C-alpha positions in Angstrom: 34.1 145.9 106.8 35.8 142.6 107.7 38.4 144.4 109.9 35.7 145.5 112.3 35.6 143.6 115.5 31.9 143.1 115.0 29.0 144.5 113.1 27.6 146.0 116.4 28.1 149.7 116.7 28.7 150.5 113.1 27.5 153.9 112.0 26.1 154.0 108.5 25.7 157.0 106.2 22.1 157.7 107.0 22.6 157.4 110.8 25.7 159.7 110.5 23.7 162.3 108.7 20.9 162.1 111.2 23.4 162.4 114.0 25.0 165.5 112.4 21.6 167.2 111.9 20.8 166.7 115.6 24.2 167.6 116.9 25.8 170.2 114.7 24.1 173.6 114.2 23.9 175.2 110.8 25.9 178.1 112.1 28.8 175.9 113.2 28.7 174.0 109.8 28.9 177.3 107.9 31.8 178.4 110.0 33.9 175.3 109.3 33.1 175.5 105.6 35.1 178.8 105.6 38.7 178.0 106.2 39.8 181.5 107.0 37.0 182.0 109.6 37.8 178.6 111.1 41.4 179.6 111.4 40.5 182.8 113.3 38.2 180.8 115.6 40.9 178.2 116.3 43.4 180.9 117.1 41.0 182.6 119.5 40.5 179.3 121.3 44.3 178.8 121.6 44.3 175.9 119.1 47.4 175.6 116.9 46.9 176.2 113.2 49.0 177.5 110.3 49.3 181.3 110.1 47.9 183.2 107.1 50.6 184.9 105.0 48.2 186.6 102.7 44.4 186.7 102.1 43.3 187.6 98.6 39.6 188.3 98.3 39.3 189.9 94.8 41.1 190.5 91.5 41.7 194.0 92.7 43.6 192.7 95.7 45.5 190.3 93.5 46.5 193.1 91.2 47.7 195.2 94.1 49.8 192.4 95.6 53.6 192.7 95.7 54.5 189.1 94.9 58.1 189.6 95.9 56.9 189.8 99.5 55.9 186.1 99.4 58.5 183.7 100.9 60.3 181.1 98.9 57.9 178.3 100.1 54.2 178.6 100.5 50.8 176.9 100.0 48.0 178.7 98.1 44.5 177.3 99.0 40.9 178.1 98.1 39.0 179.2 101.2 36.0 176.9 100.6 37.2 174.1 98.4 36.2 170.5 98.8 38.5 167.4 98.8 41.7 169.4 98.8 41.2 170.7 95.3 42.8 173.8 93.9 46.0 173.8 96.1 49.2 175.3 94.6 52.5 174.6 96.4 55.9 176.3 96.1 58.8 174.2 97.4 61.4 176.9 96.8 62.6 179.6 94.5 65.5 179.6 92.0 66.6 182.7 90.1 63.5 184.5 91.3 61.1 181.8 90.1 59.2 179.6 92.5 59.2 175.8 91.9 56.5 173.2 92.3 57.1 169.9 94.2 58.1 168.3 90.8 60.5 171.2 90.0 58.2 172.8 87.5 58.6 176.6 87.4 55.8 178.7 89.0 55.9 182.2 87.5 54.1 185.3 88.8 51.7 184.9 85.9 51.1 181.2 87.0 50.1 182.4 90.4 47.8 185.1 89.1 46.1 182.6 86.7 45.6 180.2 89.6 44.2 182.9 91.8 41.8 183.9 89.1 40.4 180.4 89.1 40.1 180.3 92.9 38.4 183.7 93.0 36.0 182.6 90.2 34.9 179.6 92.3 36.4 176.9 90.1 37.3 174.8 93.2 34.4 175.9 95.5 30.7 175.1 95.7 30.1 178.8 95.6 30.3 181.2 92.6 33.1 183.2 94.3 35.8 182.4 96.7 38.9 183.8 98.5 42.5 182.5 98.3 44.8 181.9 101.3 48.5 181.8 101.3 50.0 179.8 104.2 53.6 178.7 105.1 54.5 175.4 103.5 54.2 172.5 106.0 57.1 170.1 106.3 56.2 166.8 107.9 57.9 165.9 111.1 60.8 163.5 110.2 59.3 160.6 112.2 56.1 160.8 110.1 57.9 161.6 106.8 59.8 158.4 107.2 56.5 156.5 107.3 55.2 158.1 104.1 55.8 158.3 100.4 56.2 161.9 99.5 53.1 164.0 100.3 52.0 165.1 103.7 50.7 162.6 106.2 47.9 163.7 108.5 45.9 162.6 111.5 42.1 162.4 111.6 40.7 162.6 115.2 37.0 162.0 115.7 35.7 164.0 118.7 32.5 164.1 120.6 32.5 167.6 122.1 36.0 168.1 123.5 36.7 164.4 123.9 38.7 162.5 121.2 37.1 159.1 120.5 38.9 157.6 117.5 42.1 158.4 115.6 43.9 157.3 112.5 47.0 158.4 110.6 46.7 158.7 106.8 49.9 158.0 104.9 50.5 158.8 101.2 51.7 156.1 98.9 52.9 155.9 95.4 49.5 154.6 94.4 47.8 157.6 96.0 50.0 160.1 94.1 51.5 161.4 97.3 48.1 162.4 98.6 46.6 161.2 101.9 43.3 160.1 100.4 42.3 156.6 101.5 40.1 156.0 98.5 43.2 156.5 96.3 45.1 153.8 98.3 46.8 155.9 100.9 47.4 153.9 104.0 45.0 154.2 107.0 46.7 153.4 110.3 44.8 153.1 113.5 46.3 155.1 116.4 45.8 154.1 120.0 44.4 157.1 121.8 46.3 156.4 125.1 49.8 156.0 123.6 49.8 157.4 120.1 51.1 154.1 118.8 50.0 152.6 115.5 48.2 149.3 116.2 47.0 148.3 112.7 47.2 149.5 109.2 45.3 149.0 106.0 45.9 149.8 102.3 42.6 149.5 100.7 41.2 146.4 102.4 44.6 144.8 102.7 46.4 144.7 106.1 50.0 145.9 106.0 52.7 146.0 108.6 55.2 148.1 106.7 54.9 150.9 104.1 55.0 149.3 100.6 57.1 152.1 99.1 59.5 153.1 102.0 59.7 149.7 103.7 59.5 151.4 107.1 57.7 149.4 109.8 54.3 150.9 110.7 53.1 148.8 113.6 54.2 150.2 117.0 55.5 153.4 115.4 54.5 156.4 117.5 53.0 159.7 116.4 55.3 162.5 117.7 53.8 165.1 120.0 50.8 162.9 120.5 49.5 164.6 123.7 49.6 167.9 121.9 47.8 166.4 118.9 44.9 165.3 121.2 44.9 168.6 123.0 44.6 170.4 119.6 41.7 168.2 118.6 39.9 168.7 121.9 39.9 172.5 121.4 38.0 172.3 118.1 34.5 171.9 119.5 34.7 175.1 121.7 36.3 177.0 118.8 33.7 176.1 116.1 30.6 175.2 118.0 30.5 171.7 116.5 29.6 168.8 118.9 30.6 166.0 116.5 33.6 166.6 114.3 36.7 165.3 112.6 39.9 167.3 113.2 42.6 166.9 110.5 46.0 167.6 112.1 49.5 167.6 110.7 52.8 167.6 112.7 55.1 170.2 111.2 58.8 169.7 111.6 59.3 173.2 113.1 55.9 174.2 114.5 54.6 170.9 115.8 50.9 169.9 115.6 48.7 172.2 113.4 45.0 171.9 112.7 44.6 171.8 109.0 40.8 171.5 108.8 37.7 170.8 111.0 35.1 168.6 109.4 31.4 168.8 110.3 30.7 165.6 108.3 33.7 163.3 108.8 33.7 160.2 106.7 33.1 156.7 107.9 36.3 154.9 106.8 37.9 155.3 110.2 35.7 152.4 111.3 37.4 150.0 108.9 40.8 151.3 109.8 40.4 151.2 113.5 38.2 148.2 113.8 35.7 150.1 116.0 32.2 151.3 115.0 31.5 155.0 115.3 28.0 154.3 116.8 29.6 152.8 119.9 32.6 155.3 119.9 30.4 158.4 120.1 27.6 156.9 122.2 
């Protein structure tokens, strides 16, 4: 917590949970726990999100699927997973066989086996789940240059339709290409007015450049920043949440897309930005 400007205004876990119970209705929380329903609500509110290529809700639907209709690149996700678990990515296709990011072949049987696990609830808190196929997201080159592999994303904390704090999460070699701060991805505070990175942390260590790419982080700007904030501001109306964390990526072709809306956003953004959430959402 030493990066915080002061201990005043810090939001602890108990206070956060109490705030959520007062602010976010059970109906809204159930909605955002369902990725497909959330996507439909976001689209209805005019908020940008990735289209759904295919929704698989049962083994019967899986067996009826013509897998040749899938494009060369895609992302397969559980509908109600936690922590980004259970995602299968195709980065291309060679001789009719899809390939993972590491170049490992993904056969039709591999896809069917993975779907079986998703449908059986292996990655979900529920006993059964659905599977979503979405277009593969390619990071905007300005953000890809700041990251080591993986997909950088932006967390925006909103109170109603008003963004209050924002950070960029950048994968590193230590994080295995994932944007998880607890796995030593970089958290970079983003100034709401300008979209400029004003500080960055890897764990509890300040950094000014990415340790793997060498690219300067401080003063780098998030592309399409005004559109990022506009997307985040639409999440409350779309979902019914009054306090939320919007996770947004900037796709090279489509621009900002909302990946997920969180009813219980974490508290690490306080360390990264140096501002306590209690004050930020007062």
